[in-house]
Structures are given as structure tokens and as C-alpha cells.
N, C-alpha and C positions, 0 to 999 in steps of 0.2 A: 562644469555637472556632467552633461553629455558625453562627454570627452573618459572622463572618470569610469562611469558608467561603461564604456563601450572598451576601458581597460580590466575592468572586474571582470566583464561576459570573455574577453581572452584570456586572461588568467584560468577561470575554469575550465575554459576548453583544453586550456594546456596542462593545469595540475588532476584535473579530472575533478573539481571540487563538488561535490554533491555529498549528503546528508546519509542519504541511502545506499548508497557505495561503500560505506564502511562497516565491516570489514571486508577487503576485496572477496569479489565473491567468484566461485565457482561453477566452473557449467554442471557443478552437482548440489548446486545449493539452491535450497527449496524456497521459494521467496512467500507464496502465498498457497495454501490449501483450500479446498471449498468440494462440496462436495452434493447430491441429491441421490435419491433412491435407487439408483442403477450404479454411480460411478463414482471416483475420486479423482479431481483434478489439483493436480501439482504444478505447478509455473515456478520455472526455472529462467536466471537470466538469459536464456539464448532458446526458451520454449515450452512446450506445456506438456505434460503425457498425462492421460485419461487410462486409469486402470479399473475394469471392469469389476466390481466388488463378487459378480456371482460366479461369472467364469477367470478373473484372472489378466483375460484378457488385455493388451495394452495397444494404445491407437497414442502414437506421436505427430506432434507438429512440431517443427523446428524449422531450421535452416537447410538441414539435408532433406526434408521432405518437400520442401520449398515455400514454406510457413515464412513470415516471420523479415521477407528480404526486404523491408520496406524501412525497417526500423534501423538496419543497417547503413539504407542509403540516409538517411535521414543524418545518421549519426557519423558518417563520415563529412556531410556537412557543414555540420557544426561542432563536436566535440568527437575530431579523426583519432586522438589517444585515448578514450577513454570506453569504458566494455558499452555495452546494448544495453545490459539491466531492464528486462521486462519486469516489473512491480505493481500493477494490480490485476485484479481477476476478479469475473461478476461471470453468473451463470444464470443465465435464461433457460424456459423451458425448452427453446429452439435455438439458442443462441449462446457462445461462449465470447466474453468481453474482455480482452487482453490491452493493457495501455503501458506506457513504456518511458525511459526517464526523457524522451525526444521526442516527446509530445504526440506518438502516432498513437491511434488508438483504433484497434484491429478486434473487428466481429467473423466472427465461423461459423457460419452454417450449412448444412450438409456437404460438411468438407469445404467450403467454398470461403476465401478471404476476402474481407472488402475493407478498407482502409481510408484514414484519412490523417491528418494533422494539425495540431492546434497550438496556436501561437500565443503567448505572453502578449498580452492587453491593458497594461498597467497605465490608469489614468494619468499620472504626472510621470512616464517612463515613457513615452511614445516613442524614444528612442529604440524600445526593443523589441517593437513590433515589425513582425516577418522575420526577427533575427533569430531569436531564442525561443523555441520552442517551452511548451508548460511541461515541467516532468509530472508525469501521471501515474500519481501515488494511491487513488482507492479510485474507485468506480463502484454509484450504487443509482437505483431504479427505485420510483413512488410506484404507488397503487397502477398509476396510468400509464406505467411504460415512459417516461419522461428520464430520460439518464444526465447523471451528474456526475462530472468526471473532476478530479481535485487534485491538484498539483502545487505550484507556487505560488502565494499571496492572490490568487481568485480559483473561482468554480468556474464548469464553463458548463451550461445545461442544455442540452439536446433535446426538444421538444418531437413527439413522434411525427410532427409537420414535415422536420429537417431543420425549422427554424433553429440557431443559436444565441445562446446570450452569455454575456462573459458577467460575471461581478467579480467584483472585486474588495478585497480584506478593507476593510474601516482602518486608517492609519498604515497603508501596506507599509514592508518598510523588507530588504532583500534577507533571507535566510527564512522568513516565515515559510517554512512548509505545513504541509498537509500530513497529518501522521495515518489518519483513519476518517475514514464518515462511515455513521451505522443512519439505518430509518426507524423510527419509532413506530408506535401503534397506529397513530394521528397522521403520519407522513411528512412529519418533520425532519428534517436533516440533522445529524449532529456532527461539529464538526470540528475534529480533535487537531489540534498543532504544537508544533514546538520550536524554538528558536524566535518566539511571538514577542518582543522587546516592545510591544507598544501596544500587550494587552489580547493580543486574538488567539489565546489558547485554545478555548472551548468558544464556539460561535452555533446558532442554530439558522437553518436556514426551511421555507417552505414554498415551494413551487408558487412564482408567480409575487411571492414578496420581494422584502429586502433581508439583505446580511444582518442576522442581532447578534451583538457580540453578548456572551455569558459572564464572563471573567473579567471584570472589570479592574484595572488595575490600583483602581482609585481606593476601593474596598478591599481595606487592611482586617475587615472582618471572616471574607472567604478561608475555606478551609484547605486552600489547595492556591500552589502559585499559578496567575494569571499569564503564565510567558510559556510553561509547558503543560501541554495532557497530550497523552500517549493513546495509549490502550482503550479499546471503549466498546462496547458491547451493551444491547440492551436486554432486558431478563423476561423471565414471563408473565410478571406483571407489568411490563411498561416501563420499569423503571430504566433509568440510564445507569450506568455502572461504568467508571473510568481510573486512568493510573494518573498519578502527577506527584508533588511532593510538598511539603509544605513545615514552616521553621515552627517547634511547638515543645512541650514539655514533655518529656517519657518519664520523668521522674520528680521527685521536690528540689532536685540538688543541680538539675540541667537540662537547657534547654538546645536543642540542634535542629538542622535542617535532616527531615527523613520521610522517606517513601510512604504513600499512601496509598488505598484503593477506597475510591469515593461512592457512594449510590447517591443520585439525585433525583429526587420524586417528582421536579416540578418545581418544587416552593423550597423543599427543604434538604442539605446536605445530611450526609451519615459518614463519618470518616474512621479508616480502619487502620492500622500502623499497619507497613508489611517487613519496615527492616533501616538499614542506612541510605542516606537518599538519593545514593546512584543505585536502587534496587528496584527502580519504578515500571509498578506493570506496564509490556510492552505489547503483549496483545491478549486478548480476551475473548472467552467463550460461557454461555451458558449452559448447561444442562437441562434433561429434563426432569432434576429434583431441586434444582434452581441453585444447582453447586455452581461458584463462577472459578474456571479455569484459567491460569495466566502464567505468564515466564516473565521472570523479576528482571532490568538491565545486568552488563554483568559489569564490574569494578574495572574503573581504567588500568592498562598494565602500564607501571613505569617503568617495569625489566623493558618493553619495545617502546614507550612513550606514546602507546595506540590508544586513544580513546574510543569507544563505540558507542552505536543506539542501539544494543541489542544484547541477546541473552547467552548465558551460556548453563542455564541453568538453576536450578533444579524445575521441575514442574510441581507447581504448586494448585492447592485447590484449597478453596477459599468458602468453607460450611457450615455457613450461617454462625458467623462471628469468631469459627475458629479457622486457622491456614494449616493445614499440612504443606508436608514437601515432600516428592517422590526425588531421589538420586536417581541416577541413571551409571552404571561403568562401561556405555557403549562410547569410542569415542565418538563423539559428533561437531566439533567445530562448535562453531557460532551458530546461534538458534535465532529464527525470527517471526515464526509463527504460532498458534495452537489453533484448531476443529477437533469438534465433539462431534461425534455420529454412532447415537444410541451409547452403546457403553464403552465405545474405543475412542481416546484421545490422540489425536497426529500432531505430531510435532515436527516443521520444516527447520532442519538443519542443514549444516554445511556438507554432509557425506548422506542427504535425502530424508527418507521420511521415517521417525523413531515413532512406533507405535504402540500407547500403555492401555493395558486390559489386560482384567484378572489382577491386577498386582503384582502386575510383571510387564518389560519394553521388550518388543523384537523392529525389526529393520520392517518394512511395509512387505508385501511377500514373502517374508522368508517361509510364515506359515500362510498364506492363499493359498489356495489349490488350483490346479488349471491354465499356471501362466504360461503365455504360447509367447512366440516372437512378439518383437512389434509389430504393428502394422504403420504403413503409412501412406499417405495421399499427397498425390503433385497435384489438385487443380487449380492450385491457386494462381492468379495469372500474373505476369509481369506489370506491374502497376508503374503506370508513367508518369512524371512530375515535372510543373515547371522549373525554373533556372531561380526561384524562390524554396523549391524545397515542400509546395501542394502539390499533391494530387489529384490531374485531370479526370475527369468524367467523364466518358462517352469519349468518343473518336476528337484526335486533338486537330486544328487549326495548321495551317502549315506555319513553322518556324524552327527553332531549337527547343530539347526537351531534355530531362534526364531518364535514361533508361538502364536498369541495370550497373547503377555508380556511372553513367558514363553517356555524354553529352551526344545525341542522336538528332539528325535533322528529319521532321515528318512533311 
């Protein structure tokens, strides 16, 4: 069995089998968008752009400015033929947190970056230890500042003391990948995953507790599929909203798989029909009026035989039972995420950030004033790793290490 697992991991490295890499991302693809009172944070596969909302000033953190070099080093050791793929973004008052496909968690504070690498540690699959980094797809914090990162088949908890804990999904299986995590008003962390063959589509975790599976594959009364949950958001009243699909009757004559937008109040589900089964909402955000904005998943492209997990639009608004769809005429490629900031809706696309406001679409910075040349910051030191790819903290002892992708003697 161990040899089969190693063969599978080798094939992943050669063929780049990673759900979050479909479709093929470019340097312009926007994977995550976050904001605070002053700035918009735009995460691309190779770095981060920060746009000041008042002045338009742009700050760039990427390879050209000395950041995220560690992601490339780890990738070269584990997936030399793959794209780096920065997938996860979280903003704290003084720190930017970024996670990559290759298990590298980077924090940027006052322009200086620190990194750690998180490896798979599955109970029954110990052969993976220190071989395959977690693919970080989501980062959240509870109210005490405890960090939870989510990837493949497990979450990693990082306490403020620096102590780490790995929690493996119940009945974990390969391909069970976290899609998103959100934190509710009670500090409960809700976990959405897709391709969850053993029923881990929707889970809940409270710091210090155990992973609780909400989607029971043996419970046929659930109004959604136990194996696939995608976009999630907590609304203004503390209810959980998420996207999935379900087999039901849409009229008196026909039953079929249908995409669903679901509301869960902790006891009961309310299900709303979105459309054909492929149009599962992949990214959800709630505005100040309680409306849910989301992107539906794109259909399978039979002409190119490409299946995707992302969107081709349109932008959808669920307003207390009514879904309104807003089409655009810009060429966006695939779309990955939405963010709501006041009266503006930001959409992360293959061609940048599309903004919906005042009933029309425009590209970010087309109308914002005072846009300046991007500023750079090269304060990030060159990180040293041991031969297993783990970053060295402090001064290294005498021996052989990895620095700048090469073996060095210290």
C-alpha cells in the first residue's frame, strides 16, 4: 500500500494533479480578495498586490520584490513541474497571511516576511510525513488569535504560544480537499470540502475540541450532497450559507441533480434552487443589507474536455428569495472569488479584479484616483532550509542546508 501511495504522489508531481490548479492560472489570475478600511488585498498565484483605496497607491509583494521565494524552493523539491499557486489569504490588523499549494505559510508584518512549512501528517498514511506539504487553501483566526490553516484531509492549528496541532478528517481519503473555512459569532470554524467520498463535505471545529462532521452520508434527509460543499459565508444574523447540490424534483414530472444555495441556522436547513447541478456557488459574501452575492461554477467544456471547479459568471445576488444575475461584457476568463466592500462587489478573474458598482462593471483602478507606480519592499531575508525543506529558525548549526534553491555548507 505504501508503494502505491508513493506512486500516486510521484504522479501528482509529474502531472500537477491539484484541484485548485484547474483551470491553469496565469500571473494575472486573482485567487483571493480581502479588504479592510484602507486597502484592497489582491492575491495572485505568484504574489500579492495591495491597493490603497484612498490614494490608489499600489504595493507589490512578489518574487520581483523579494517575497515568496520560499514557495518556489519548496515547489522545486516536491512539484518541480508545477505552478507555485498562492491560494489562501487572511488579513489581520498588523499582518498579512498567505498560504500556498506547497504548504508554505507566509506572514508579512511591517514589510518583513516570515515563513513556516506544514507537512501532511495523516494517521494511517504515515508514509506521507515530511514528503508532501499540505496544500493550504484557507486561513482563519478565532477571536483569541489562534490560526487554523486548511488543506488536504486535515487542518493545522497554530496557537499563540507557537504550539501546533494537526487534526485529520474523520475517515480521511485522498482528494478530500478543503474548499473554504469561515468563523461564526461563537468562534465555531465551519469547514467546506469537496470530493469528500466519506462524507466530510461539511464539518465544524471549535479550538480545543474535536472535528465534528455535519454532513452525514447515511442521512438521506439532508437537502444537500454529503460529499461536496463549496462557497460559504456567515450572514449578519450568524446563519451559515453554503453551496452544494441535491437530487430532487423541480416540477411534477422530473427529478434531477440541482445546484443549491443553503442556509443553516444551527438546527434547520433552508434550500434554494440555483440551477443545473454544475452551477454550485463557489464563493459567497454577505452585504450590509443581508443579500448573498455569489459566483456559480462553470459547466464542463466538452469541446476541450476540460472540467473546472471555478466560474464563468454571471455575478449573482440572492435577495431574500429572489436571485438576480448580472452579466458583463468584459473578457474575464475564469472567475475565482467575490468580495463585498460597501456598495462595491469585487470579482477575482483571470484578467484582474472586476468591480460591480452603481449597476455597471469596470476593472479595478479604471476609475480610482491617484494610481501611482507600484512600490516594492526587498526586506525579506533569504530563508535557510534543512534537506527536508523545513525552515531553520535562528543560526544554523554546522552542516548542509538549502538556500536560494541550492545546497550550501554552514
